[in-house]
All heavy atoms as atom14 arrays in JSON, in Angstrom:
{
  "sequence": "MIKLFRKIRYELLESNKIGKYLKYAFGEIILVVIGILIAIQINNSNQKRLNQEALES",
  "atom14_mask": [
    [1, 1, 1, 1, 1, 1, 1, 1, 0, 0, 0, 0, 0, 0],
    [1, 1, 1, 1, 1, 1, 1, 1, 0, 0, 0, 0, 0, 0],
    [1, 1, 1, 1, 1, 1, 1, 1, 1, 0, 0, 0, 0, 0],
    [1, 1, 1, 1, 1, 1, 1, 1, 0, 0, 0, 0, 0, 0],
    [1, 1, 1, 1, 1, 1, 1, 1, 1, 1, 1, 0, 0, 0],
    [1, 1, 1, 1, 1, 1, 1, 1, 1, 1, 1, 0, 0, 0],
    [1, 1, 1, 1, 1, 1, 1, 1, 1, 0, 0, 0, 0, 0],
    [1, 1, 1, 1, 1, 1, 1, 1, 0, 0, 0, 0, 0, 0],
    [1, 1, 1, 1, 1, 1, 1, 1, 1, 1, 1, 0, 0, 0],
    [1, 1, 1, 1, 1, 1, 1, 1, 1, 1, 1, 1, 0, 0],
    [1, 1, 1, 1, 1, 1, 1, 1, 1, 0, 0, 0, 0, 0],
    [1, 1, 1, 1, 1, 1, 1, 1, 0, 0, 0, 0, 0, 0],
    [1, 1, 1, 1, 1, 1, 1, 1, 0, 0, 0, 0, 0, 0],
    [1, 1, 1, 1, 1, 1, 1, 1, 1, 0, 0, 0, 0, 0],
    [1, 1, 1, 1, 1, 1, 0, 0, 0, 0, 0, 0, 0, 0],
    [1, 1, 1, 1, 1, 1, 1, 1, 0, 0, 0, 0, 0, 0],
    [1, 1, 1, 1, 1, 1, 1, 1, 1, 0, 0, 0, 0, 0],
    [1, 1, 1, 1, 1, 1, 1, 1, 0, 0, 0, 0, 0, 0],
    [1, 1, 1, 1, 0, 0, 0, 0, 0, 0, 0, 0, 0, 0],
    [1, 1, 1, 1, 1, 1, 1, 1, 1, 0, 0, 0, 0, 0],
    [1, 1, 1, 1, 1, 1, 1, 1, 1, 1, 1, 1, 0, 0],
    [1, 1, 1, 1, 1, 1, 1, 1, 0, 0, 0, 0, 0, 0],
    [1, 1, 1, 1, 1, 1, 1, 1, 1, 0, 0, 0, 0, 0],
    [1, 1, 1, 1, 1, 1, 1, 1, 1, 1, 1, 1, 0, 0],
    [1, 1, 1, 1, 1, 0, 0, 0, 0, 0, 0, 0, 0, 0],
    [1, 1, 1, 1, 1, 1, 1, 1, 1, 1, 1, 0, 0, 0],
    [1, 1, 1, 1, 0, 0, 0, 0, 0, 0, 0, 0, 0, 0],
    [1, 1, 1, 1, 1, 1, 1, 1, 1, 0, 0, 0, 0, 0],
    [1, 1, 1, 1, 1, 1, 1, 1, 0, 0, 0, 0, 0, 0],
    [1, 1, 1, 1, 1, 1, 1, 1, 0, 0, 0, 0, 0, 0],
    [1, 1, 1, 1, 1, 1, 1, 1, 0, 0, 0, 0, 0, 0],
    [1, 1, 1, 1, 1, 1, 1, 0, 0, 0, 0, 0, 0, 0],
    [1, 1, 1, 1, 1, 1, 1, 0, 0, 0, 0, 0, 0, 0],
    [1, 1, 1, 1, 1, 1, 1, 1, 0, 0, 0, 0, 0, 0],
    [1, 1, 1, 1, 0, 0, 0, 0, 0, 0, 0, 0, 0, 0],
    [1, 1, 1, 1, 1, 1, 1, 1, 0, 0, 0, 0, 0, 0],
    [1, 1, 1, 1, 1, 1, 1, 1, 0, 0, 0, 0, 0, 0],
    [1, 1, 1, 1, 1, 1, 1, 1, 0, 0, 0, 0, 0, 0],
    [1, 1, 1, 1, 1, 0, 0, 0, 0, 0, 0, 0, 0, 0],
    [1, 1, 1, 1, 1, 1, 1, 1, 0, 0, 0, 0, 0, 0],
    [1, 1, 1, 1, 1, 1, 1, 1, 1, 0, 0, 0, 0, 0],
    [1, 1, 1, 1, 1, 1, 1, 1, 0, 0, 0, 0, 0, 0],
    [1, 1, 1, 1, 1, 1, 1, 1, 0, 0, 0, 0, 0, 0],
    [1, 1, 1, 1, 1, 1, 1, 1, 0, 0, 0, 0, 0, 0],
    [1, 1, 1, 1, 1, 1, 0, 0, 0, 0, 0, 0, 0, 0],
    [1, 1, 1, 1, 1, 1, 1, 1, 0, 0, 0, 0, 0, 0],
    [1, 1, 1, 1, 1, 1, 1, 1, 1, 0, 0, 0, 0, 0],
    [1, 1, 1, 1, 1, 1, 1, 1, 1, 0, 0, 0, 0, 0],
    [1, 1, 1, 1, 1, 1, 1, 1, 1, 1, 1, 0, 0, 0],
    [1, 1, 1, 1, 1, 1, 1, 1, 0, 0, 0, 0, 0, 0],
    [1, 1, 1, 1, 1, 1, 1, 1, 0, 0, 0, 0, 0, 0],
    [1, 1, 1, 1, 1, 1, 1, 1, 1, 0, 0, 0, 0, 0],
    [1, 1, 1, 1, 1, 1, 1, 1, 1, 0, 0, 0, 0, 0],
    [1, 1, 1, 1, 1, 0, 0, 0, 0, 0, 0, 0, 0, 0],
    [1, 1, 1, 1, 1, 1, 1, 1, 0, 0, 0, 0, 0, 0],
    [1, 1, 1, 1, 1, 1, 1, 1, 1, 0, 0, 0, 0, 0],
    [1, 1, 1, 1, 1, 1, 0, 0, 0, 0, 0, 0, 0, 0]
  ],
  "atom14_positions": [
    [[-4.86, 14.77, 0.05], [-3.93, 13.84, 0.65], [-2.68, 13.71, -0.22], [-1.58, 13.71, 0.29], [-4.63, 12.48, 0.8], [-3.88, 11.55, 1.68], [-3.96, 12.14, 3.37], [-3.72, 10.67, 4.23], [0.0, 0.0, 0.0], [0.0, 0.0, 0.0], [0.0, 0.0, 0.0], [0.0, 0.0, 0.0], [0.0, 0.0, 0.0], [0.0, 0.0, 0.0]],
    [[-2.9, 13.61, -1.54], [-1.76, 13.5, -2.45], [-0.93, 14.78, -2.42], [0.3, 14.72, -2.46], [-2.24, 13.18, -3.87], [-2.85, 11.77, -3.89], [-1.11, 13.27, -4.87], [-3.5, 11.4, -5.21], [0.0, 0.0, 0.0], [0.0, 0.0, 0.0], [0.0, 0.0, 0.0], [0.0, 0.0, 0.0], [0.0, 0.0, 0.0], [0.0, 0.0, 0.0]],
    [[-1.6, 15.92, -2.3], [-0.86, 17.19, -2.23], [0.03, 17.23, -1.0], [1.15, 17.72, -1.06], [-1.83, 18.37, -2.21], [-2.46, 18.68, -3.52], [-3.32, 19.93, -3.41], [-3.94, 20.28, -4.74], [-4.72, 21.53, -4.66], [0.0, 0.0, 0.0], [0.0, 0.0, 0.0], [0.0, 0.0, 0.0], [0.0, 0.0, 0.0], [0.0, 0.0, 0.0]],
    [[-0.47, 16.68, 0.11], [0.32, 16.67, 1.34], [1.58, 15.83, 1.16], [2.68, 16.27, 1.5], [-0.51, 16.1, 2.49], [0.23, 15.89, 3.81], [0.63, 17.23, 4.41], [-0.63, 15.1, 4.76], [0.0, 0.0, 0.0], [0.0, 0.0, 0.0], [0.0, 0.0, 0.0], [0.0, 0.0, 0.0], [0.0, 0.0, 0.0], [0.0, 0.0, 0.0]],
    [[1.44, 14.64, 0.59], [2.61, 13.78, 0.37], [3.58, 14.41, -0.61], [4.79, 14.33, -0.44], [2.18, 12.39, -0.12], [1.5, 11.57, 0.94], [0.35, 10.88, 0.66], [2.03, 11.48, 2.22], [-0.28, 10.11, 1.63], [1.41, 10.73, 3.19], [0.25, 10.04, 2.89], [0.0, 0.0, 0.0], [0.0, 0.0, 0.0], [0.0, 0.0, 0.0]],
    [[3.05, 15.04, -1.65], [3.92, 15.69, -2.63], [4.69, 16.84, -1.98], [5.89, 17.01, -2.23], [3.07, 16.21, -3.8], [3.91, 16.77, -4.93], [3.05, 17.24, -6.09], [2.26, 16.15, -6.61], [1.03, 16.27, -7.09], [0.45, 17.46, -7.11], [0.37, 15.24, -7.56], [0.0, 0.0, 0.0], [0.0, 0.0, 0.0], [0.0, 0.0, 0.0]],
    [[4.02, 17.59, -1.12], [4.67, 18.71, -0.45], [5.79, 18.2, 0.48], [6.88, 18.75, 0.49], [3.64, 19.49, 0.37], [4.2, 20.7, 1.06], [3.13, 21.46, 1.83], [3.74, 22.63, 2.56], [2.76, 23.32, 3.39], [0.0, 0.0, 0.0], [0.0, 0.0, 0.0], [0.0, 0.0, 0.0], [0.0, 0.0, 0.0], [0.0, 0.0, 0.0]],
    [[5.51, 17.14, 1.23], [6.53, 16.57, 2.11], [7.73, 16.1, 1.29], [8.88, 16.35, 1.64], [5.94, 15.39, 2.92], [4.91, 15.91, 3.93], [7.04, 14.62, 3.65], [4.11, 14.82, 4.61], [0.0, 0.0, 0.0], [0.0, 0.0, 0.0], [0.0, 0.0, 0.0], [0.0, 0.0, 0.0], [0.0, 0.0, 0.0], [0.0, 0.0, 0.0]],
    [[7.46, 15.41, 0.18], [8.54, 14.89, -0.65], [9.4, 16.03, -1.2], [10.64, 15.97, -1.14], [7.94, 14.07, -1.79], [8.97, 13.31, -2.58], [8.34, 12.35, -3.55], [7.46, 13.02, -4.5], [6.19, 12.7, -4.71], [5.63, 11.71, -4.07], [5.47, 13.36, -5.59], [0.0, 0.0, 0.0], [0.0, 0.0, 0.0], [0.0, 0.0, 0.0]],
    [[8.78, 17.09, -1.71], [9.54, 18.21, -2.26], [10.35, 18.92, -1.18], [11.5, 19.31, -1.4], [8.63, 19.21, -2.96], [8.12, 18.73, -4.29], [6.82, 18.98, -4.68], [8.93, 18.02, -5.17], [6.34, 18.55, -5.9], [8.46, 17.59, -6.39], [7.17, 17.86, -6.75], [6.7, 17.43, -7.96], [0.0, 0.0, 0.0], [0.0, 0.0, 0.0]],
    [[9.78, 19.09, 0.0], [10.5, 19.76, 1.09], [11.72, 18.96, 1.52], [12.78, 19.53, 1.78], [9.57, 20.0, 2.28], [8.57, 21.09, 2.05], [7.6, 21.26, 3.21], [7.69, 20.5, 4.2], [6.73, 22.15, 3.11], [0.0, 0.0, 0.0], [0.0, 0.0, 0.0], [0.0, 0.0, 0.0], [0.0, 0.0, 0.0], [0.0, 0.0, 0.0]],
    [[11.59, 17.66, 1.59], [12.73, 16.82, 1.98], [13.82, 16.86, 0.92], [15.01, 16.9, 1.25], [12.28, 15.38, 2.23], [11.44, 15.16, 3.49], [10.94, 13.72, 3.55], [12.23, 15.49, 4.74], [0.0, 0.0, 0.0], [0.0, 0.0, 0.0], [0.0, 0.0, 0.0], [0.0, 0.0, 0.0], [0.0, 0.0, 0.0], [0.0, 0.0, 0.0]],
    [[13.44, 16.84, -0.35], [14.45, 16.89, -1.4], [15.14, 18.24, -1.48], [16.35, 18.32, -1.69], [13.82, 16.54, -2.75], [13.53, 15.06, -2.97], [12.79, 14.86, -4.29], [14.8, 14.25, -2.96], [0.0, 0.0, 0.0], [0.0, 0.0, 0.0], [0.0, 0.0, 0.0], [0.0, 0.0, 0.0], [0.0, 0.0, 0.0], [0.0, 0.0, 0.0]],
    [[14.37, 19.31, -1.29], [14.95, 20.65, -1.38], [15.9, 20.93, -0.22], [16.87, 21.65, -0.38], [13.84, 21.7, -1.4], [13.1, 21.77, -2.72], [11.97, 22.78, -2.68], [11.71, 23.38, -1.62], [11.33, 22.95, -3.73], [0.0, 0.0, 0.0], [0.0, 0.0, 0.0], [0.0, 0.0, 0.0], [0.0, 0.0, 0.0], [0.0, 0.0, 0.0]],
    [[15.65, 20.36, 0.93], [16.5, 20.63, 2.08], [17.66, 19.64, 2.2], [18.34, 19.6, 3.21], [15.67, 20.61, 3.36], [15.11, 19.33, 3.55], [0.0, 0.0, 0.0], [0.0, 0.0, 0.0], [0.0, 0.0, 0.0], [0.0, 0.0, 0.0], [0.0, 0.0, 0.0], [0.0, 0.0, 0.0], [0.0, 0.0, 0.0], [0.0, 0.0, 0.0]],
    [[17.88, 18.85, 1.15], [18.99, 17.89, 1.09], [18.97, 16.89, 2.25], [20.0, 16.52, 2.78], [20.33, 18.61, 1.04], [20.55, 19.3, -0.29], [20.06, 18.83, -1.31], [21.27, 20.4, -0.27], [0.0, 0.0, 0.0], [0.0, 0.0, 0.0], [0.0, 0.0, 0.0], [0.0, 0.0, 0.0], [0.0, 0.0, 0.0], [0.0, 0.0, 0.0]],
    [[17.81, 16.47, 2.63], [17.67, 15.46, 3.68], [17.36, 14.12, 2.98], [16.25, 13.61, 3.03], [16.58, 15.84, 4.66], [16.91, 17.09, 5.43], [15.84, 17.42, 6.44], [16.22, 18.68, 7.2], [15.2, 19.05, 8.15], [0.0, 0.0, 0.0], [0.0, 0.0, 0.0], [0.0, 0.0, 0.0], [0.0, 0.0, 0.0], [0.0, 0.0, 0.0]],
    [[18.39, 13.58, 2.35], [18.21, 12.37, 1.56], [17.85, 11.19, 2.46], [17.01, 10.36, 2.1], [19.49, 12.06, 0.75], [19.83, 13.22, -0.18], [19.35, 10.77, -0.03], [18.78, 13.54, -1.2], [0.0, 0.0, 0.0], [0.0, 0.0, 0.0], [0.0, 0.0, 0.0], [0.0, 0.0, 0.0], [0.0, 0.0, 0.0], [0.0, 0.0, 0.0]],
    [[18.44, 11.09, 3.63], [18.14, 9.99, 4.54], [16.67, 9.97, 4.94], [16.02, 8.93, 4.92], [0.0, 0.0, 0.0], [0.0, 0.0, 0.0], [0.0, 0.0, 0.0], [0.0, 0.0, 0.0], [0.0, 0.0, 0.0], [0.0, 0.0, 0.0], [0.0, 0.0, 0.0], [0.0, 0.0, 0.0], [0.0, 0.0, 0.0], [0.0, 0.0, 0.0]],
    [[16.14, 11.13, 5.3], [14.73, 11.22, 5.66], [13.84, 10.93, 4.47], [12.79, 10.31, 4.59], [14.4, 12.6, 6.25], [14.89, 12.79, 7.65], [14.37, 14.08, 8.23], [14.82, 14.24, 9.66], [14.27, 15.44, 10.28], [0.0, 0.0, 0.0], [0.0, 0.0, 0.0], [0.0, 0.0, 0.0], [0.0, 0.0, 0.0], [0.0, 0.0, 0.0]],
    [[14.25, 11.39, 3.28], [13.47, 11.14, 2.08], [13.42, 9.64, 1.79], [12.36, 9.11, 1.44], [14.06, 11.88, 0.88], [13.34, 11.57, -0.4], [12.07, 12.09, -0.64], [13.89, 10.71, -1.34], [11.38, 11.79, -1.8], [13.21, 10.41, -2.5], [11.95, 10.95, -2.72], [11.27, 10.63, -3.87], [0.0, 0.0, 0.0], [0.0, 0.0, 0.0]],
    [[14.55, 8.96, 1.95], [14.57, 7.52, 1.7], [13.69, 6.78, 2.7], [12.99, 5.83, 2.33], [16.0, 6.99, 1.74], [16.89, 7.42, 0.58], [18.31, 6.92, 0.79], [16.34, 6.94, -0.74], [0.0, 0.0, 0.0], [0.0, 0.0, 0.0], [0.0, 0.0, 0.0], [0.0, 0.0, 0.0], [0.0, 0.0, 0.0], [0.0, 0.0, 0.0]],
    [[13.69, 7.2, 3.96], [12.81, 6.6, 4.96], [11.35, 6.83, 4.58], [10.51, 5.94, 4.7], [13.08, 7.16, 6.35], [14.38, 6.71, 6.95], [14.59, 7.35, 8.3], [15.97, 7.08, 8.84], [16.21, 7.79, 10.11], [0.0, 0.0, 0.0], [0.0, 0.0, 0.0], [0.0, 0.0, 0.0], [0.0, 0.0, 0.0], [0.0, 0.0, 0.0]],
    [[11.04, 8.03, 4.14], [9.68, 8.36, 3.72], [9.27, 7.5, 2.53], [8.17, 6.93, 2.51], [9.61, 9.85, 3.35], [8.38, 10.25, 2.59], [7.18, 10.44, 3.25], [8.42, 10.41, 1.21], [6.04, 10.79, 2.55], [7.28, 10.76, 0.51], [6.1, 10.95, 1.18], [4.99, 11.28, 0.48], [0.0, 0.0, 0.0], [0.0, 0.0, 0.0]],
    [[10.15, 7.38, 1.54], [9.84, 6.59, 0.35], [9.66, 5.12, 0.72], [8.74, 4.46, 0.23], [10.95, 6.75, -0.69], [0.0, 0.0, 0.0], [0.0, 0.0, 0.0], [0.0, 0.0, 0.0], [0.0, 0.0, 0.0], [0.0, 0.0, 0.0], [0.0, 0.0, 0.0], [0.0, 0.0, 0.0], [0.0, 0.0, 0.0], [0.0, 0.0, 0.0]],
    [[10.52, 4.61, 1.59], [10.42, 3.22, 2.01], [9.09, 2.99, 2.74], [8.43, 1.98, 2.53], [11.6, 2.86, 2.91], [11.64, 1.42, 3.31], [11.91, 0.43, 2.39], [11.38, 1.06, 4.62], [11.93, -0.89, 2.76], [11.4, -0.26, 5.01], [11.68, -1.24, 4.07], [0.0, 0.0, 0.0], [0.0, 0.0, 0.0], [0.0, 0.0, 0.0]],
    [[8.71, 3.9, 3.61], [7.44, 3.8, 4.32], [6.25, 3.81, 3.37], [5.29, 3.06, 3.56], [0.0, 0.0, 0.0], [0.0, 0.0, 0.0], [0.0, 0.0, 0.0], [0.0, 0.0, 0.0], [0.0, 0.0, 0.0], [0.0, 0.0, 0.0], [0.0, 0.0, 0.0], [0.0, 0.0, 0.0], [0.0, 0.0, 0.0], [0.0, 0.0, 0.0]],
    [[6.33, 4.65, 2.36], [5.24, 4.72, 1.39], [5.13, 3.4, 0.61], [4.03, 2.9, 0.36], [5.5, 5.88, 0.43], [4.28, 6.36, -0.28], [4.5, 7.67, -1.0], [5.16, 8.56, -0.45], [4.01, 7.79, -2.13], [0.0, 0.0, 0.0], [0.0, 0.0, 0.0], [0.0, 0.0, 0.0], [0.0, 0.0, 0.0], [0.0, 0.0, 0.0]],
    [[6.26, 2.83, 0.25], [6.27, 1.54, -0.46], [5.67, 0.45, 0.42], [4.87, -0.37, -0.04], [7.69, 1.18, -0.92], [8.13, 2.13, -2.04], [7.77, -0.27, -1.38], [9.59, 2.05, -2.38], [0.0, 0.0, 0.0], [0.0, 0.0, 0.0], [0.0, 0.0, 0.0], [0.0, 0.0, 0.0], [0.0, 0.0, 0.0], [0.0, 0.0, 0.0]],
    [[6.04, 0.44, 1.69], [5.51, -0.56, 2.62], [3.99, -0.45, 2.73], [3.28, -1.45, 2.73], [6.17, -0.42, 4.01], [7.65, -0.76, 3.93], [5.48, -1.27, 5.05], [7.93, -2.19, 3.55], [0.0, 0.0, 0.0], [0.0, 0.0, 0.0], [0.0, 0.0, 0.0], [0.0, 0.0, 0.0], [0.0, 0.0, 0.0], [0.0, 0.0, 0.0]],
    [[3.47, 0.77, 2.79], [2.02, 0.97, 2.87], [1.32, 0.42, 1.64], [0.26, -0.21, 1.74], [1.69, 2.45, 3.06], [1.97, 3.02, 4.43], [1.69, 4.53, 4.43], [1.12, 2.33, 5.47], [0.0, 0.0, 0.0], [0.0, 0.0, 0.0], [0.0, 0.0, 0.0], [0.0, 0.0, 0.0], [0.0, 0.0, 0.0], [0.0, 0.0, 0.0]],
    [[1.89, 0.64, 0.47], [1.3, 0.13, -0.76], [1.3, -1.39, -0.77], [0.3, -2.03, -1.12], [2.03, 0.7, -2.0], [1.61, -0.01, -3.27], [1.8, 2.19, -2.11], [0.0, 0.0, 0.0], [0.0, 0.0, 0.0], [0.0, 0.0, 0.0], [0.0, 0.0, 0.0], [0.0, 0.0, 0.0], [0.0, 0.0, 0.0], [0.0, 0.0, 0.0]],
    [[2.41, -1.99, -0.36], [2.51, -3.45, -0.33], [1.5, -4.04, 0.65], [0.83, -5.03, 0.34], [3.95, -3.9, 0.03], [4.02, -5.38, 0.34], [4.91, -3.54, -1.1], [0.0, 0.0, 0.0], [0.0, 0.0, 0.0], [0.0, 0.0, 0.0], [0.0, 0.0, 0.0], [0.0, 0.0, 0.0], [0.0, 0.0, 0.0], [0.0, 0.0, 0.0]],
    [[1.35, -3.43, 1.81], [0.37, -3.9, 2.79], [-1.04, -3.83, 2.2], [-1.84, -4.75, 2.35], [0.48, -3.11, 4.1], [1.77, -3.48, 4.82], [-0.73, -3.36, 5.0], [2.09, -2.62, 6.03], [0.0, 0.0, 0.0], [0.0, 0.0, 0.0], [0.0, 0.0, 0.0], [0.0, 0.0, 0.0], [0.0, 0.0, 0.0], [0.0, 0.0, 0.0]],
    [[-1.35, -2.75, 1.51], [-2.66, -2.61, 0.88], [-2.9, -3.68, -0.16], [-4.0, -4.25, -0.24], [0.0, 0.0, 0.0], [0.0, 0.0, 0.0], [0.0, 0.0, 0.0], [0.0, 0.0, 0.0], [0.0, 0.0, 0.0], [0.0, 0.0, 0.0], [0.0, 0.0, 0.0], [0.0, 0.0, 0.0], [0.0, 0.0, 0.0], [0.0, 0.0, 0.0]],
    [[-1.89, -3.99, -0.96], [-2.03, -5.03, -1.97], [-2.24, -6.39, -1.32], [-3.09, -7.18, -1.75], [-0.81, -5.04, -2.9], [-0.8, -3.78, -3.76], [-0.78, -6.29, -3.77], [0.47, -3.57, -4.55], [0.0, 0.0, 0.0], [0.0, 0.0, 0.0], [0.0, 0.0, 0.0], [0.0, 0.0, 0.0], [0.0, 0.0, 0.0], [0.0, 0.0, 0.0]],
    [[-1.49, -6.68, -0.25], [-1.64, -7.96, 0.44], [-3.03, -8.11, 1.06], [-3.62, -9.19, 1.02], [-0.56, -8.12, 1.5], [0.87, -8.3, 0.97], [1.86, -8.31, 2.13], [0.98, -9.55, 0.14], [0.0, 0.0, 0.0], [0.0, 0.0, 0.0], [0.0, 0.0, 0.0], [0.0, 0.0, 0.0], [0.0, 0.0, 0.0], [0.0, 0.0, 0.0]],
    [[-3.56, -7.03, 1.6], [-4.92, -7.08, 2.16], [-5.93, -7.36, 1.06], [-6.84, -8.17, 1.22], [-5.24, -5.78, 2.92], [-4.41, -5.69, 4.2], [-6.73, -5.68, 3.23], [-4.49, -4.35, 4.9], [0.0, 0.0, 0.0], [0.0, 0.0, 0.0], [0.0, 0.0, 0.0], [0.0, 0.0, 0.0], [0.0, 0.0, 0.0], [0.0, 0.0, 0.0]],
    [[-5.78, -6.7, -0.08], [-6.7, -6.91, -1.2], [-6.63, -8.35, -1.71], [-7.66, -8.96, -2.0], [-6.38, -5.94, -2.34], [0.0, 0.0, 0.0], [0.0, 0.0, 0.0], [0.0, 0.0, 0.0], [0.0, 0.0, 0.0], [0.0, 0.0, 0.0], [0.0, 0.0, 0.0], [0.0, 0.0, 0.0], [0.0, 0.0, 0.0], [0.0, 0.0, 0.0]],
    [[-5.44, -8.91, -1.77], [-5.29, -10.31, -2.21], [-5.96, -11.25, -1.22], [-6.64, -12.21, -1.62], [-3.8, -10.66, -2.41], [-3.25, -9.93, -3.63], [-3.61, -12.17, -2.56], [-1.76, -10.04, -3.79], [0.0, 0.0, 0.0], [0.0, 0.0, 0.0], [0.0, 0.0, 0.0], [0.0, 0.0, 0.0], [0.0, 0.0, 0.0], [0.0, 0.0, 0.0]],
    [[-5.78, -11.0, 0.07], [-6.38, -11.84, 1.1], [-7.91, -11.81, 1.01], [-8.58, -12.84, 1.1], [-5.93, -11.41, 2.49], [-6.47, -12.27, 3.6], [-5.97, -13.7, 3.52], [-4.86, -13.95, 3.12], [-6.82, -14.63, 3.91], [0.0, 0.0, 0.0], [0.0, 0.0, 0.0], [0.0, 0.0, 0.0], [0.0, 0.0, 0.0], [0.0, 0.0, 0.0]],
    [[-8.48, -10.63, 0.81], [-9.93, -10.49, 0.69], [-10.41, -11.25, -0.55], [-11.42, -11.96, -0.51], [-10.34, -9.01, 0.65], [-10.11, -8.38, 2.01], [-11.79, -8.85, 0.22], [-10.24, -6.87, 2.01], [0.0, 0.0, 0.0], [0.0, 0.0, 0.0], [0.0, 0.0, 0.0], [0.0, 0.0, 0.0], [0.0, 0.0, 0.0], [0.0, 0.0, 0.0]],
    [[-9.68, -11.1, -1.65], [-10.06, -11.79, -2.88], [-9.99, -13.31, -2.7], [-10.88, -14.02, -3.16], [-9.14, -11.35, -4.02], [-9.58, -11.9, -5.35], [-10.77, -12.02, -5.61], [-8.63, -12.26, -6.19], [0.0, 0.0, 0.0], [0.0, 0.0, 0.0], [0.0, 0.0, 0.0], [0.0, 0.0, 0.0], [0.0, 0.0, 0.0], [0.0, 0.0, 0.0]],
    [[-8.96, -13.81, -2.04], [-8.83, -15.25, -1.82], [-9.97, -15.78, -0.96], [-10.53, -16.84, -1.26], [-7.49, -15.59, -1.16], [-6.34, -15.47, -2.14], [-6.53, -15.47, -3.34], [-5.14, -15.36, -1.6], [0.0, 0.0, 0.0], [0.0, 0.0, 0.0], [0.0, 0.0, 0.0], [0.0, 0.0, 0.0], [0.0, 0.0, 0.0], [0.0, 0.0, 0.0]],
    [[-10.32, -15.07, 0.11], [-11.39, -15.55, 0.97], [-12.73, -15.51, 0.24], [-13.56, -16.42, 0.4], [-11.46, -14.73, 2.26], [-11.79, -13.39, 1.99], [0.0, 0.0, 0.0], [0.0, 0.0, 0.0], [0.0, 0.0, 0.0], [0.0, 0.0, 0.0], [0.0, 0.0, 0.0], [0.0, 0.0, 0.0], [0.0, 0.0, 0.0], [0.0, 0.0, 0.0]],
    [[-12.94, -14.51, -0.6], [-14.17, -14.44, -1.38], [-14.22, -15.59, -2.39], [-15.28, -16.2, -2.58], [-14.26, -13.09, -2.1], [-15.59, -12.9, -2.77], [-16.62, -13.3, -2.25], [-15.57, -12.29, -3.95], [0.0, 0.0, 0.0], [0.0, 0.0, 0.0], [0.0, 0.0, 0.0], [0.0, 0.0, 0.0], [0.0, 0.0, 0.0], [0.0, 0.0, 0.0]],
    [[-13.1, -15.89, -3.02], [-13.06, -16.98, -3.99], [-13.31, -18.32, -3.3], [-14.03, -19.17, -3.85], [-11.7, -17.0, -4.7], [-11.66, -17.92, -5.89], [-12.62, -17.48, -6.98], [-12.73, -16.3, -7.28], [-13.32, -18.43, -7.55], [0.0, 0.0, 0.0], [0.0, 0.0, 0.0], [0.0, 0.0, 0.0], [0.0, 0.0, 0.0], [0.0, 0.0, 0.0]],
    [[-12.76, -18.53, -2.11], [-13.02, -19.76, -1.36], [-14.51, -19.9, -1.03], [-15.08, -20.99, -1.13], [-12.2, -19.79, -0.08], [-10.75, -20.09, -0.27], [-10.02, -20.1, 1.07], [-8.54, -20.27, 0.87], [-7.8, -20.24, 2.15], [0.0, 0.0, 0.0], [0.0, 0.0, 0.0], [0.0, 0.0, 0.0], [0.0, 0.0, 0.0], [0.0, 0.0, 0.0]],
    [[-15.12, -18.8, -0.64], [-16.55, -18.81, -0.32], [-17.37, -19.18, -1.55], [-18.28, -20.01, -1.48], [-16.98, -17.45, 0.23], [-18.45, -17.4, 0.65], [-18.85, -16.01, 1.09], [-18.62, -14.99, 0.09], [-19.46, -14.72, -0.93], [-20.56, -15.42, -1.08], [-19.19, -13.76, -1.77], [0.0, 0.0, 0.0], [0.0, 0.0, 0.0], [0.0, 0.0, 0.0]],
    [[-17.03, -18.59, -2.68], [-17.76, -18.89, -3.91], [-17.57, -20.34, -4.33], [-18.51, -21.0, -4.78], [-17.3, -17.95, -5.04], [-17.7, -16.49, -4.9], [-17.07, -15.66, -6.01], [-19.2, -16.32, -4.88], [0.0, 0.0, 0.0], [0.0, 0.0, 0.0], [0.0, 0.0, 0.0], [0.0, 0.0, 0.0], [0.0, 0.0, 0.0], [0.0, 0.0, 0.0]],
    [[-16.36, -20.88, -4.18], [-16.1, -22.28, -4.5], [-16.89, -23.2, -3.59], [-17.43, -24.21, -4.03], [-14.61, -22.59, -4.41], [-13.81, -21.96, -5.52], [-14.36, -21.56, -6.54], [-12.5, -21.86, -5.31], [0.0, 0.0, 0.0], [0.0, 0.0, 0.0], [0.0, 0.0, 0.0], [0.0, 0.0, 0.0], [0.0, 0.0, 0.0], [0.0, 0.0, 0.0]],
    [[-16.95, -22.86, -2.3], [-17.7, -23.67, -1.34], [-19.19, -23.66, -1.68], [-19.84, -24.7, -1.63], [-17.47, -23.16, 0.08], [-18.04, -24.03, 1.17], [-17.33, -25.37, 1.25], [-16.18, -25.51, 0.88], [-18.05, -26.36, 1.72], [0.0, 0.0, 0.0], [0.0, 0.0, 0.0], [0.0, 0.0, 0.0], [0.0, 0.0, 0.0], [0.0, 0.0, 0.0]],
    [[-19.72, -22.51, -2.05], [-21.13, -22.43, -2.43], [-21.41, -23.23, -3.7], [-22.46, -23.87, -3.8], [-21.54, -20.97, -2.64], [-21.65, -20.16, -1.37], [-21.97, -18.7, -1.62], [-22.15, -18.3, -2.8], [-22.04, -17.95, -0.64], [0.0, 0.0, 0.0], [0.0, 0.0, 0.0], [0.0, 0.0, 0.0], [0.0, 0.0, 0.0], [0.0, 0.0, 0.0]],
    [[-20.47, -23.24, -4.63], [-20.66, -24.0, -5.86], [-20.66, -25.5, -5.57], [-21.4, -26.26, -6.21], [-19.58, -23.64, -6.86], [0.0, 0.0, 0.0], [0.0, 0.0, 0.0], [0.0, 0.0, 0.0], [0.0, 0.0, 0.0], [0.0, 0.0, 0.0], [0.0, 0.0, 0.0], [0.0, 0.0, 0.0], [0.0, 0.0, 0.0], [0.0, 0.0, 0.0]],
    [[-19.83, -25.95, -4.65], [-19.78, -27.37, -4.28], [-21.05, -27.82, -3.57], [-21.49, -28.96, -3.73], [-18.56, -27.65, -3.4], [-17.2, -27.64, -4.09], [-16.09, -27.79, -3.06], [-17.12, -28.71, -5.15], [0.0, 0.0, 0.0], [0.0, 0.0, 0.0], [0.0, 0.0, 0.0], [0.0, 0.0, 0.0], [0.0, 0.0, 0.0], [0.0, 0.0, 0.0]],
    [[-21.61, -26.94, -2.77], [-22.8, -27.3, -1.99], [-24.06, -27.37, -2.85], [-24.98, -28.09, -2.54], [-23.0, -26.3, -0.85], [-21.95, -26.42, 0.23], [-22.07, -25.33, 1.27], [-22.96, -24.46, 1.15], [-21.27, -25.37, 2.23], [0.0, 0.0, 0.0], [0.0, 0.0, 0.0], [0.0, 0.0, 0.0], [0.0, 0.0, 0.0], [0.0, 0.0, 0.0]],
    [[-24.1, -26.62, -3.93], [-25.34, -26.6, -4.74], [-25.29, -27.55, -5.9], [-24.5, -28.35, -6.12], [-25.6, -25.21, -5.27], [-24.51, -24.75, -6.06], [0.0, 0.0, 0.0], [0.0, 0.0, 0.0], [0.0, 0.0, 0.0], [0.0, 0.0, 0.0], [0.0, 0.0, 0.0], [0.0, 0.0, 0.0], [0.0, 0.0, 0.0], [0.0, 0.0, 0.0]]
  ]
}
């Protein structure tokens, strides 16, 4: 998967398609941010569950 992204990035840079490269880079950043937000949400819900269990016992 990483090889595929690296190949796409190199091809866009070599063909002087800076606009497409910037769109690609922006999309990749957005995907990483979404992944981080999902991980934070899962962690928060797990922490709430653990706090609720501690209060009940």
